[in-house]
N, C-alpha and C positions, 0 to 999 in steps of 0.2 A: 556642552558638549553631547549631550543626548541629542540633542535636536538634529546636531552632524551626523551622527550616526545614523539615525532616523532617515535623513535624505540621501546619504549614502548607500543604505540597503535600498532605498527606493529607488534610485539612480541604477544600481547593479541591477536591481530586479527587470527593470524597464527596457534596457538595453540588451536582456538576453547572456550578459556575462556572467548571470548565476543559471547555472544548469545543473549542479550536482545533487542530490535530493539529497534532506537534511535527515539522517538518521543518526540516532545515538543508541546502536546497535551493530547487527550484523547486514550486510544488504545479500551478502553472497550465499546463505544457509537454503534459503527459499527464494523463489521467483516465480512472478505473476506472469504463467504463461499462457494463460488465455484471461479475458472478461468482455462482458457484456451489459447491459445494461436497456430497460424498456420500460414504457410508462402501463401501470395497470390501468391507472384511471388519472383525472386531474391531480389529485394528489399524493399518488402515489406511485413509486419508482422499484422495479425489480431490479436488482444488482446480482449478478452471477460471477465469483472470482473464480479461478482454477491455478491452484498454489501446485508447484514443484520442490520435491525436494531434491537436492542437489549431493546429499551428505550421503555417507556411506553407514548411517546408522536409522533406524525407524525410530521417530519421533511419537512421543507419549503425551506430552503437554509443552504447552507452547504460550510464550509470553513475548507477542510482536502485533504488530498491524500493519495494514495495507493501505497505502496512500496512493494518489494519484494528483500529478503536477502538468501542467501545461507547457507547451511550446518555450516558455519563455523562463519557465522555472519558478512560476505562480501555483503556489498549492490550492489545490479546488477542493478536498474531502479527504478525508482516511474514517479507519474502523477498527476495532479491535478483530483482531484474527477469535476464533475459538480456540478455548484457551484449552479446552480439550482434544481436540482435533488429534487423531493419529493417523499418522502420515508413512507410510513404508518408506526403506531406503531408496531412493531414485524412483519413488512413486509421486503420486498427486493426489491433490483434494480439493473438493468443490464445494462451495459455498455460498450459499445465495440467501440473501435480504433482502427487505422492502424497506422502502425509505420514502418519509414523508417529504412536501414541498424545502427547499434550499438546503439541501446537503448536497445530494450527488447530479441533481438536474443539469449543470453546465456539462455534464459527458453526454447528454441526449444533444447537443449543440455543437461540438467539437468534433473534429475528423479522428479516427483512430491514430493518425501520425503526430496529431497535436497531442498526443497524451501520451505520459509515460506513467506506470500502474508501475509498484514495488514495493515490496515486503522488509518490513526492518523487522528483527529478530533479536529481541534484548536478552533471553534467557530460552533455555530448552531443556526438557526431560526425554533422555532418550529412552528407549524399550529395554535397556540393557542395564537402566539406574543408574546414569551416569547422568551429570548437569553440566551445563556451559551455558555462564551469562557474559556477553558480550561488551 
């Protein structure tokens, strides 16, 4: 049974039938409005991501991640959003990180329209002290 499920998953991924991002949280609160990657040297890449808060409340703390998938729905890589990121209502936040080989380097090879970047938010603490879990 487990083998059949695994084969079905591979088949659906290979045909492009799977396109929805995998997220156990909200895909609506934050959007990746921009991203770029550039090599620093042969072992290090710099990845910059801009997140936009679509909500009416400022964010004081967040439990979430940014992920990238290819045009066929295959996972490329992901990272945790800075937990203490503060993002104004309808504002944006940019974070830049350095990554070694075998993490995000595939983004260097793909065209931007072959990549979907998305933010998955599991929980948030708003500036007014209210919390929301997804």
